N, C-alpha and C positions, 0 to 999 in steps of 0.2 A: 722194326718194321720200315719194309718202305714207297713211301710215301708215294701215290705217282699224281700229275697234273692232270687235269680235261679238257680233254680242244674243249670252245666252247662250238655253242652250234651253232648253228648260219641262220636262224631264223634271229635265235637269240643277239646274234651280232649281225645281222640287217637292223637291229630296234637298236640295235645299241648309236648309230650307223644316223640313220635316220634323226633320232633325237638328239643327236648331236649337234646335223647340217640344222634342223629348225633351232634351236638358242642361238647355232649363231647368224641366223639371218632372220630372227621373230619378231623382225619393226617391218619383212615383208606379211603376218603375218593378220595387224590388226588392218582400223585407219588411214589414210596415209596422210586423211585431213585431221585436226581437233575435232572436238564435238561442240557443234553449235552452242551459245548460249543463249540462251532465251528467254524472253522476256513478256512482260505481259503491256496491259494498258494499264492508266492511272486517274484515264480523269478529275478529275475535284470538276463534281458538275454543281454549278446555283443553287440553292434550293429554290424551288418557284415561290409566286405573290401567292399567299395564301383566298384561300378560294373554298366555295362545296366545294367535292371530287360529283366529278360529272356521271350520265344520268346510263351512259354507254359504254358498253365497254370494246379494249382493241387489242386488235393482231397487231405481229412485229412479222412485215417478214422475209426472209435473207436475200440480202440485197445482190439486186446482175449489178457484175464486173465487164470487165476484158479477162484472153487470159489470165494477161501478164501481172492482173494485181491479187487472180480467185488465189490465190496461195499465201504459205502462213511464210514464208520467206520477207527481205525489209524491203521494199524498190527505192529504190534513187529513182531517176531520168539530168541524164548531162541532155543536153543539147534535147537532141528528134531521138537519142538512143536510147530504154531499159536495162536499166541491172539492179542488182543485188549487195546487198551489206555481204559480206565474205562471212564466213563463222559468225553470225546471227540469226536471226528468228523471230518472230509471232509465237503467243502459245497455241496457237489458232492461229486457221489462214483467215484473212483480212474481213471474206463476208459475215465471217459469223462472227467474231468483233465487231466488228458494228450492229448486227445485228439485236447481240447481248450486251453490248453496250447501250443501245437504247430498254431496251426491257426494263434492267432496270434502274437508268433514270425519269419512267415514268414509276415507275414502283415509290426510286424518291421522291417521286412528285407528292405523293398519299393520294392526286387526284380521281385515276385511269385509272383502271385494272388493266395490267396490261400483260403481254406470253406470250411463246412464235407458235407465227400462222401452224405449227408442225403441233397444236398443244390441243388437244382431248377434251381438255376441264373445264376449254373456254368456247362461247357462244358468243363470235364478240358482232362488232355493230357496226365499227369500224376498220381496216386492215392501213396501213401504212407496208406502202408500198416503193421500196426506193432503190438509186437510183444509185454508184458509188464507178466515179468519174476516173475523180481521183485520191490517189494516195499513195500520196512516196515524198519523198524529199527531194528537190530542185536543187541544182548545182549554176551556180552561173561560169564558175570556174575554177582548178579541179582540186584548189585546197584549201578553199573564203567557206564558213560553212555554212549554209544550206538553210532553204529553204523549204518548213512544211508547207505542206495543200491539198484540203482531204475536202474532197466535189460529193458532194451527196445532194439527185434529185429525188423527193420527197414525193409522192401523191398520198390523198386519205380517197379510201376505194368504196364506196356504199355496195350493200352485202348484193346487189344487181353486181358491181363490180366497176360500176359510175365510180369518174372522178368526177370529187364535191370540191376537190382543193390540191392547189401544188402548189412551190417554193423550193425554193436552189439556193442549197446553203454550204455557202467555200470559206472554208474558214481560212490561214495561215497562219504557220508563227517562224520566227525566223531559229535554230539551234544557236545557244549560244561558244557551243564547241566543233569543231570536226569530223567527232565523235559518234558512235554508232549506240551510248548513252544522253549526250547530251541531244542527239536527232529521234530519241525514244522521248526527251524527257515535252521538247518539241511535241509532238502528237502529239501530250496530251493536252498541253496548252490548247490545240486547234478542235482535238478530240472533248476537250469540255465545251466552248463557245458554237462547237455543234448538236453540240446534244441540245447544251440552253433554252437552242432558236428551235431545234427544231420543238418537242417538245412544250413549249410554250405557242407556238407557231396550233403547233397539231390542239388544244386544249382550249381556243378559241373556235371551234368545228366544230358542227350543231347541224348529227346524222340530220339525213330524206326521207 
């Protein structure tokens, strides 16, 4: 019996050529940079001095900040130039991280009920309004370990929106090495000091 060879169809041949072409340049199909390493802040906030729970409730607002810090990228400053670490980011934007950590720190104190300002479950007597002025690693020289600076301007507002107290919490911590992991550890140290100061100060306030 005589066998015959089938000629491949034009559509089949085209599919084969495309598949081979893509296989040969597969690197063009994915991202050119590796996925960013995601870091989260985990500051060890000291327990507040023992005391009776306060009789008021607190709403914690999302911090205002400059556009350069309103991002999940980890900021660094060299002289007057703001930049970001490559292939590294926070697990949320810096303002939302600070807001969440403030709520957690107040809860840890056991002395005040706190929640984000947009929480429907809280009828706040006071509101903590903050401005995040610095939240970056600052370099004096390119290859040296940086200084992490966290600067938070805090105001306590009554139900009429009047300022009853204000505080500037500026905290710093030196990174042990010029690595992202070491910088994040320094952020934890500076953030722990800022949280402790703000919580302790807030608990001394008395609503009008």
